[in-house]
C-alpha positions in Angstrom: 0.0 0.0 0.0 1.2 3.5 -0.7 2.1 5.4 2.5 -0.2 8.3 3.3 1.5 11.6 3.7 0.4 12.1 7.3 2.0 8.8 8.3 5.4 9.5 6.6 6.8 11.2 9.7 6.1 8.1 11.7 8.1 6.0 9.3 10.9 8.5 9.1 11.2 8.5 12.9 11.2 4.7 13.1 7.9 4.5 15.0 6.3 2.3 12.4 7.8 0.0 9.7 5.0 -0.4 7.2 1.5 0.5 6.4 -0.6 -2.6 5.7 -4.1 -1.3 4.9 -6.7 1.3 5.8 -9.2 0.0 8.3 -11.6 2.8 8.5 -12.2 6.4 7.3 -14.4 9.1 8.6 -14.8 12.8 8.5 -12.4 13.4 11.3 -9.7 10.7 10.9 -8.5 7.6 9.1 -7.3 4.5 10.8 -4.5 2.3 9.4 -3.2 -1.1 10.2 0.6 -0.7 10.6 3.6 -2.9 11.3 6.0 -2.1 14.2 8.7 -4.7 14.2 6.9 -8.0 15.1 3.8 -6.2 16.3 0.7 -5.1 14.4 -0.9 -1.9 15.5 -3.3 0.8 14.5 -2.3 4.3 13.6 -4.8 7.2 13.5 -4.3 10.0 10.9 -6.1 13.2 11.6 
């Protein structure tokens, strides 16, 4: 998946390794499934 511009700083700082998919979108934010080492987490983009 293409990395959203709002999540690029998280990758550059090493907080997340990859963006797997978009889980949800709404009028206030978008939620993404991201990889952090061996863990799978959610990231919120406002």
